[in-house]
Residue, then its C-alpha position, 0 to 999 in steps of 0.5 A: m781867451r779860449v781856443e777850441i780845437w775840433s779834432d779826431i784821434a784817427c786824423p793824422w793832420c789833427y796830430v800834426g796840426k796840434a803840434r804846429f798850433e802848440k809851437a805857435l802858442d808856446a811862443f805867444p806872449h799871452r801863452d798863460d792867458i790862453e785856455v785850449v779846449h779840445r772838442s769831439f769830431e769823429l771822421d768815421p762815426g758810422r763804423a762799428k766798434t769791431d770793424i778794425q781794418p789796416v789803414i792802407r785798406m781803408l784809404t784804398k777803399k774810401y778814396g779809390m786810390s791804389e795801395a802804392q798811392a796810399q802808402a806814398g801818402e803815408e810816407n808823406l805824412g811820416t815826413q810832415a810829422a817828423a818835421e814837427g818832432l813827432e813819431y809816426r808809423t808809416r806802416d802797419r797801422d789800423h783804423g777804427n772807431t773813435f767814439d770811446m776815446h772821445r767819451l774818455l776825453h770828456l771825462a778827462k776834460e772834467r778832471g783837468r787832464q784833457d790835453e794830456l790824454i789827447q796827446l797820449f791817444y795820438k802818440a798811441n795811434f800814430a807812433e806805437e805798435r799796440s792798437v787802440f782800437g777795440d781794446d778797452e784796457r789799452l784805452v784805460e792804461l792811457a787814461v791812467s797814464a794821463g792821470l785819470d782813475a782806472d776804475e772811473a775810466r772803465k766805468v765810462l767805457a762800460d756805459p755806452a751813454a756815459y758822455a755820449d751827449e757831450v760828444r754829439a753836442d761837439e759834433r752838432e756845434a762843429a756842423e753849426l760852425g760850418a766845419n766839415g773837416v778837421p782839425f778846426f781851430v776856433l779862437d775867441r769864437k770870432y776866428g776859425v782856422s781850418g787845417a793843419q796850417p803852418a805855425e806862422v798862420f797860428a801865430q798870426a791868428l792868435e795875435q789877431a784874435w788877442d788884439s780883438h779880445s777886450p775884457l769888459k769895460l766898466i762905465q761907473q759913477d762913483d756916487a751911483e747907488a748899488c747893492g753889495p756884500d755889505g748891503c744896499a746903499v741907503p738914499q740920503n736926503 
């Protein structure tokens, strides 16, 4: 069964939600039969790559709140993250365009290292001092830490068209599915879970999706003619 997660590296609730989902997944009896795929969603797709600003300033401008309110929100997020065993810097973080990170995540998906890379991106953005925005070599370092080839990662970053169509396709699909925010979890293309829900909610969703997920049932007659690797059955008189 497949679980698809639409998220953005700049989204703190995606960082927290991933940890809560994984807590439920780790306890799920059919864990080894679940495929998790990360899909692209940009919260600020119109932001230029060079437009980088402090998170607090971004929040006050975007939501019309005071700096004190914005900082209080960050402190609350830090508490929520800590409850999930996550590090979270509540001060001096910055905000920028995430398009290049999403493009690298599609490369990582092809190489079987997507989950490793997205977790490194989250940790770098929310827990580490060095910014992930506007610094291609920083992204290359993280890609290498996830098991990707440095030259291949640099090649993707140097070509704005590389994996751009894949990112946009994910974003169009999110809109078609009715996702106007992230994180957004889709289980077996039958059930959707919006937001960083408690682990218990994810556990219930996994159980429900699994119970309704059934493999192809074969209706077969032993004497029915068919073709196979050894040829086709010849009718006998």
